[in-house]
N, C-alpha and C positions, 0 to 999 in steps of 0.2 A: 387284450387281443382284439384285433380288428376283424369283424366278420367278412367273409369272402362273399362277393356277389356272384351267384351262379348264373344269372341271366340278366340281360339289360332290362331295366324297368320300362314298361310301355306307358306312354302318355295316356291320360284318360280318353282322349279323342280316338286313340287307336283301338280301344276296346270295343267301341260301337261305331264302326265306320258308316253304317247306314242306320236309318231310323228303324224303330221296331215294326214288325209285321203285325198289322191289325187284322185279325181273322173276321171279326164281326164289328158291327157298328157300336161305338161307345154311347151308352145311354147317359147323356149329359145334357143338363139344361142350365144355361147361364142367364142371369138377369141382364137384359140389354144395356142397362145403365148400372154400372157397378157402384151402388149406393153405399157409401161408407157408414150410413146410419143403420142399414139393414144388418141383421144378425148373420145371415149367410148370403153369399153371392150367387148361389146356384145349388143344384142337386146332382148327384151322381148315383146311378143304380148299377153297381158292378154285378158281374155274372157269378162270382165266387168270392170266398174270403181269402183267396191266395193273392197276397200283395205282389209277389213276383210276377204273376201272370197278368194282373189287372192294372198295375200302375203305369207300365209303358204306354198303353193305349190312352189312358187318361191324360198323361203328360203331353202326348202328341196332340190330342184333341184340344186341350186348354191352350197350348202354345199356338195352335192354328187359329182358334177363335178369338183369343185375346190379342194376338200379334206380339207377344213377348216370349221370352225364354224362361222356362221353369228352372230354377236353380236348386231348390230343396223341396222336400215333401215331409210333412209332419202327420203322423197317424196315431190313433189310440192303440196301444199295444195289444190289449186283450180282444180287440175286434177283428184282428187279422191273423192269418196263418202265413208262415214262410215270409217273414218281413226281411228283405235284403238290406244291406247297408247302402247299396247303390243300385239303380236300375238304368238300363240303356235307354237313351233318348237320341234324337237326331244328332249324330257326330259328337256325342258327349255322354257322360255318366251323371245322373242326378242323385244327390245324396238323399237318403231316407232316414228320418229320425222317428223314433217311436217313444211315446210318452204314456204314463199311467194316470197323470193328473190333468188331463184335458177332457173336453167334452167327448164322450165316446161316439157321438153321432156325427162328428165332422172330420174332415181332412183338410189340411191347409197346404196350399202351394205358394212358395215364395218365388216371386218373379223378378226378373231383372228390370230395374227402372220403373217399378210399379208397386202398388200396395199388394199385400198378400191376398190370394183368392181363397175364401173359406167356402167349402162345399158341404152340404148336408149329404150324408151317405144313407141311401135307402138300403136296408138289409137285402142281401142277395137273393134270399128265398121268397121275397115278397111277391104276391100275385100282381098281375099287370095293372088291374084297375086302381088299387090304392097307390101303387108305385108311380103310375102316370099322373095321378092326382097330386102327388108331392112334386113331381117334375114341373107341373103346371103352376102349382101354388107358389113356388119360390121365385118365379119370374115376376110376381106382383109385389105388393107391399108386405114385407115381413118384419118391418121395424117393430121392435119390442117383443117379438116372438122368439122364445128359446127354441133351439133345434128340436127338443122333445115335444114342444107344443105344436110345431109344424107337422111332425109325424102323427101326433094325436089328432090334429085337425083332419088328416087324411085317413083316419081310423086305422092307423098302424100301431102295433104295440111298440112301446119305447124301450125295448130290450130290458125287461125286468131283471134286476140284479147286476146290470152293467155298472161297475164301479161301486156297488152297494157295500161290499166288504170294506173297501177303502174308506168310504164315507163313515161307516160305523166306527172304524178304528180312529178316524180323526175326531169324531164326536167324543170318544172316550179319552182322548189325549188332551192334556192340559198344557198351557203355554210354558214350555221349558221346565216343567216340573215332573213330567212323566204321566203315566196313565192315571186317570181319575179313579178308575175301579181299583187300582193297586192301593191308592191312598185310602180309599174307603175300607178295603180289606185290612190294611195295616192298622187303621184307627179302630176298627171293630175288634181286632185281635188283642189290642193293647188295653181294652177295657177290663 
């Protein structure tokens, strides 16, 4: 049976004819020289954990400052609420991917004709002093510093527990043989 099409599909560009309305300034700091040796290319301090509300403004700001078009965005799943599959951007929709096994402190923007832009995410509830310190710090040399180290240098907590359960599970897991604790339990029971 062939399914009946009840309405004509709309092209992605029809879904967002205009760019997103940005109510407030996007708190974004980009390294003037996108140094491929640096861990991050800048920092972003969102107002909330709501990806649906925050991502359109970020995409518009990055597109404007870098002079390229954002095609995709990758986020750490547990760091955000309301992660959409797509977000509106200027005359297009941008795909959003969420992942559990990436650094929880970063967001990655895939641009057309350019290397990805990796931004350190300052937690939304952060006080202005430490948050502004991170925004300033990332414009300098961050080569060799992990995102958590940059947050720690600005005296910010590095989200204790973020990804910790996943890391503990991976430490107990053995290469293609199953859980190490299972093998120890079975071996102890067989004695």
